[in-house]
C-alpha positions as CSV (number, residue, x, y, z in Angstrom):
1,M,9.2,2.5,-5.4
2,I,8.9,5.4,-2.9
3,T,12.5,6.3,-3.6
4,G,11.8,6.3,-7.3
5,L,8.8,8.6,-6.8
6,W,11.0,10.9,-4.8
7,G,13.6,10.9,-7.7
8,V,10.9,11.7,-10.2
9,S,9.7,14.6,-8.1
10,R,13.3,16.0,-7.9
11,G,14.0,15.6,-11.7
12,Q,16.5,12.8,-11.0
13,I,14.5,10.1,-12.8
14,G,12.2,10.5,-15.8
15,L,8.6,9.5,-15.6
16,E,8.9,6.9,-18.4
17,E,11.9,5.3,-16.7
18,F,10.0,5.1,-13.4
19,L,6.9,3.5,-15.1
20,L,9.1,0.8,-16.7
21,D,9.9,-0.4,-13.2
22,H,6.8,0.5,-11.2
23,G,4.0,1.1,-13.8
24,F,2.1,-2.0,-12.5
25,Y,1.1,0.0,-9.4
26,G,-2.0,2.1,-9.3
27,P,-5.3,2.7,-7.5
28,D,-6.4,-0.6,-6.0
29,E,-3.9,-2.4,-8.3
30,G,-5.0,-5.8,-6.9
31,E,-8.3,-5.4,-8.9
32,L,-7.7,-6.9,-12.4
33,S,-10.0,-4.4,-14.2
34,N,-8.5,-1.2,-12.6
35,L,-6.1,1.1,-14.5
36,T,-2.5,1.0,-13.4
37,W,-0.1,4.0,-13.4
38,R,1.2,2.8,-16.8
39,E,-2.3,3.0,-18.3
40,N,-3.4,6.2,-16.5
41,S,-0.8,8.3,-14.8
42,T,-3.1,11.0,-13.5
43,P,-3.1,9.6,-9.9
44,L,0.6,9.2,-10.1
45,Q,1.1,12.8,-11.3
46,A,-0.8,14.0,-8.2
47,I,1.5,12.0,-5.9
48,I,4.6,13.4,-7.6
49,A,3.3,16.9,-7.3
50,R,2.8,16.4,-3.5
51,Y,6.4,15.0,-3.2
52,A,7.7,17.9,-5.2
53,A,6.2,20.3,-2.6
54,M,8.0,18.7,0.3
55,S,11.3,19.7,1.7
56,D,14.4,17.6,1.2
57,A,14.3,16.7,4.9
58,A,11.1,14.7,4.2
59,S,12.9,12.4,1.7
60,P,12.3,8.6,2.1
61,M,16.1,8.1,2.5
62,A,16.1,10.5,5.5
63,R,13.1,8.8,7.0
64,E,14.7,5.4,6.5
65,H,17.9,6.5,8.3
66,Q,15.8,8.0,11.1
67,G,13.7,4.8,11.4
68,A,16.8,2.6,11.5
69,A,18.3,4.7,14.3
70,E,15.1,4.5,16.3
71,R,15.0,0.7,15.8
72,E,18.5,0.3,16.9
73,R,17.8,2.4,20.0
74,A,14.7,0.3,20.8
75,E,16.6,-3.0,20.3
76,R,19.4,-1.8,22.7
77,E,16.8,-0.9,25.3
78,L,15.0,-4.2,24.9
79,L,18.2,-6.2,25.2
80,A,19.4,-4.2,28.2
81,G,16.2,-5.0,30.1
82,L,16.4,-8.8,29.5
83,P,18.1,-11.3,31.7
84,A,21.5,-12.3,30.3
85,F,20.4,-15.8,29.4
86,R,17.6,-14.5,27.2
87,G,19.9,-12.2,25.2
88,P,21.1,-14.7,22.5
89,L,17.5,-15.8,21.7
90,A,16.3,-12.2,21.6
91,R,19.1,-11.2,19.2
92,L,18.2,-14.2,17.0
93,V,14.6,-13.2,16.9
94,L,15.5,-9.5,16.0
95,R,17.9,-10.7,13.3
96,L,15.2,-12.9,11.8
97,A,12.7,-10.1,11.9
98,R,15.0,-7.7,10.1
99,N,15.6,-10.3,7.4
100,Q,12.1,-11.8,7.0
101,I,9.6,-9.0,7.5
102,P,10.8,-7.1,4.4
103,L,10.1,-10.2,2.3
104,R,6.4,-9.4,2.6
105,A,7.0,-6.7,0.0
106,V,8.7,-9.1,-2.3
107,G,5.7,-11.4,-2.3
108,K,3.3,-8.5,-3.0
109,I,5.5,-7.3,-5.9
110,A,5.6,-10.7,-7.4
111,Y,1.8,-11.0,-7.1
112,L,1.1,-7.6,-8.7
113,R,3.5,-8.2,-11.6
114,A,1.8,-11.5,-12.3
115,L,-1.6,-9.8,-12.1
116,D,-0.3,-7.1,-14.5
117,V,0.5,-9.7,-17.1
118,A,-3.0,-11.2,-16.7
119,R,-4.5,-7.7,-17.0
120,G,-2.6,-7.0,-20.2
121,A,-3.7,-10.3,-21.7
122,A,-7.3,-9.7,-20.7
123,R,-7.3,-6.2,-22.3
124,R,-5.9,-7.5,-25.5
125,A,-8.5,-10.3,-25.6
126,G,-11.2,-7.8,-24.8
127,A,-10.1,-5.6,-27.7
128,L,-10.1,-8.5,-30.1
129,L,-13.5,-9.8,-29.0
130,S,-15.0,-6.3,-29.2
131,Q,-13.7,-5.9,-32.8
132,E,-15.3,-9.2,-33.7
133,G,-18.6,-8.0,-32.2
134,V,-18.6,-10.7,-29.5
135,L,-18.5,-8.1,-26.7
136,G,-20.0,-4.7,-26.6
137,S,-16.8,-3.0,-25.4
138,P,-13.2,-4.1,-24.6
139,D,-13.8,-3.7,-20.9
140,D,-16.6,-6.2,-20.9
141,V,-13.9,-8.9,-20.8
142,F,-13.6,-8.4,-17.1
143,Y,-17.1,-9.8,-16.6
144,L,-16.0,-13.1,-18.0
145,T,-14.4,-15.8,-16.0
146,A,-10.9,-17.3,-16.6
147,A,-12.5,-20.6,-17.5
148,E,-14.7,-18.9,-20.1
149,M,-11.7,-17.1,-21.6
150,L,-9.7,-20.2,-21.8
151,G,-12.5,-22.4,-22.9
152,A,-16.0,-21.8,-24.3
153,L,-17.6,-18.4,-23.9
154,P,-21.2,-18.1,-22.7
155,S,-23.8,-18.8,-25.4
156,D,-24.8,-15.1,-25.3
157,P,-21.7,-13.1,-24.0
158,V,-23.4,-9.7,-24.2
159,A,-26.4,-10.9,-22.1
160,A,-24.1,-12.6,-19.6
161,V,-22.0,-9.4,-19.3
162,A,-25.1,-7.3,-18.8
163,E,-26.4,-9.6,-16.0
164,R,-23.1,-9.7,-14.2
165,R,-22.7,-5.9,-14.5
166,A,-26.1,-5.4,-12.9
167,L,-25.2,-7.8,-10.1
168,R,-21.9,-6.0,-9.4
169,E,-23.7,-2.6,-9.4
170,H,-26.2,-4.1,-6.8
171,Y,-23.3,-5.3,-4.6
172,Q,-21.7,-1.8,-4.8
173,R,-24.8,-0.3,-3.3
174,L,-24.3,-2.5,-0.2
175,E,-21.8,-2.4,2.6
176,L,-20.7,-5.0,5.1
177,P,-20.3,-4.3,8.9
178,V,-16.8,-3.8,10.2
179,H,-17.0,-7.0,12.2
180,W,-19.5,-9.7,12.6
181,T,-20.2,-13.2,14.0
182,G,-21.7,-15.8,11.7
183,A,-22.9,-14.6,8.3
184,P,-22.5,-10.9,7.8
185,R,-25.6,-8.9,7.1
186,P,-25.0,-6.3,4.3
187,T,-27.0,-3.0,4.5
188,P,-27.8,-0.6,1.7
189,I,-25.5,2.4,1.4
190,S,-27.5,5.5,2.0
191,A,-27.4,8.1,-0.8
192,D,-28.0,10.8,1.9
193,P,-24.9,11.4,4.0
194,G,-27.1,12.7,6.8
195,E,-26.3,15.3,9.3
196,P,-22.6,16.5,9.7
197,V,-20.7,14.7,12.4
198,D,-18.0,15.9,14.7
199,R,-16.6,12.5,15.6
200,L,-15.4,9.6,13.5
201,T,-14.6,6.2,14.9
202,G,-12.6,3.4,13.4
203,I,-10.0,0.7,13.9
204,G,-6.4,1.9,14.5
205,V,-3.8,0.5,12.1
206,S,-0.7,2.2,13.6
207,P,0.7,2.8,17.1
208,G,0.8,6.2,18.8
209,V,-1.3,9.3,18.8
210,V,-1.4,12.0,16.1
211,E,-3.4,15.1,15.5
212,G,-4.5,16.7,12.3
213,R,-7.3,17.4,9.9
214,I,-9.3,14.3,9.0
215,R,-10.2,13.8,5.3
216,V,-12.6,11.0,4.3
217,I,-11.2,9.3,1.1
218,N,-13.4,7.3,-1.3
219,D,-10.7,6.9,-3.9
220,P,-7.8,4.5,-3.2
221,A,-5.5,6.7,-5.2
222,L,-5.6,9.2,-2.3
223,T,-5.1,12.0,-4.8
224,D,-6.9,14.6,-2.6
225,M,-4.8,14.1,0.5
226,E,-2.8,17.1,1.7
227,E,0.4,17.1,3.8
228,G,-0.4,16.5,7.4
229,E,-3.9,15.2,6.9
230,I,-5.2,12.0,8.4
């Protein structure tokens, strides 16, 4: 997908061709009710524009070659530091890692494609139910359960949707702690951001140390990120 995005930014691949293969991605694509790139390409256009502004040296192909070279160097260093009798087992583990770890992406793609089919079916059902006056709008279908869609709808679908929407909006005004023991205690999200801060704390998700401007992102599409920002 990253290689395809780079190709679009360089005029090597058309946007429609890219969307045929990767249009099921999008901001928070694991949420059934969210719009994918195929349905709304605005976040995608922002990503393509950032790629277009990069130099050819930043291409994903170049980074892949660099990463492969670094991995091979690290593997040689690891094997050289092991006793001879541990070498065969270490080589087996490294070979399995090279083959198996990338399969995580295969599972994610299969999941997202299946979800995309369900999303399309739900949108079509929502459009039909809205036309029949059963729902107030097509998007109300995402407040119904799978059992209700496949069986009997609530006795008053409009009232059920309104109640569930209000409950969702209530939950959206709460936040969970980063970690907890026992049952988590949600706290209301303050509408006032408070005083400016000069220090942010969080959980590291990658090794190493990096410096750069920090940008707080509230949109999973990351459309406001600039090159070099954290």
